[in-house]
C-alpha positions in Angstrom: -0.2 0.0 0.0 1.0 3.5 0.1 2.5 5.3 2.9 1.5 9.1 3.8 5.0 10.2 5.5 3.1 13.6 6.7 0.1 11.9 8.3 0.9 12.8 11.8 1.7 16.2 10.7 -1.7 16.6 9.0 -3.2 15.0 11.9 -2.0 17.2 14.6 -2.5 20.4 12.5 -6.1 19.5 11.9 -6.5 18.8 16.0 -4.4 21.6 17.2 -4.5 24.4 14.3 -0.6 24.9 14.4 1.4 25.4 11.4 3.5 22.3 10.0 6.6 24.8 11.0 5.0 25.2 14.6 4.4 21.4 14.9 8.1 20.5 13.7 9.4 23.0 16.5 7.7 21.2 19.2 9.8 19.3 22.0 9.3 15.7 21.4 7.3 15.1 24.5 5.1 18.0 23.3 4.8 16.3 20.0 4.2 13.1 21.1 1.2 14.3 23.3 -0.3 16.2 20.8 0.0 13.2 18.3 -1.8 10.8 20.8 -4.6 13.4 21.5 -5.3 13.9 17.8 -5.4 10.3 17.3 -7.9 9.4 20.2 -10.0 12.6 18.9 -10.0 11.4 15.3 -10.9 7.9 16.5 -13.9 9.1 18.8 -15.4 10.7 15.5 -16.7 7.4 14.2 -18.7 4.2 15.8 -15.8 2.2 14.4 -13.2 4.2 16.2 -14.6 4.6 19.5 -15.1 0.3 19.3 -11.3 0.4 18.4 -10.4 2.8 21.7 -12.6 0.7 24.1 -10.7 -2.6 22.8 -7.4 -0.9 23.5 -8.4 0.6 26.7 -9.4 -2.9 27.9 -6.0 -4.4 26.7 -4.5 -1.8 28.9 -6.2 -3.2 32.0 -4.0 -4.9 34.1 -6.2 -5.7 37.4 -9.5 -7.6 37.2 -12.5 -5.8 37.4 -14.2 -7.8 40.7 -17.5 -6.3 40.6 -18.3 -7.6 37.2 -16.7 -10.9 37.8 -19.1 -11.3 40.9 -21.9 -10.2 38.8 -20.8 -13.0 35.9 -20.6 -15.6 38.7 -23.9 -15.0 40.3 
């Protein structure tokens, strides 16, 4: 497939309103935070994106939800 090397820049620009130059001048931590926030915001625009984010959140969980487990075992 085709690769879009400037995708992250376009995503951040649309989310933040910063120019490409301003984005390229950001500290790495600020850039990564904006990229993350812009991606999450874009995903929240569609049902499929929200489902994807929910699955990602579930995969990050490391402790069991004991209340749900109690409800399931009843």
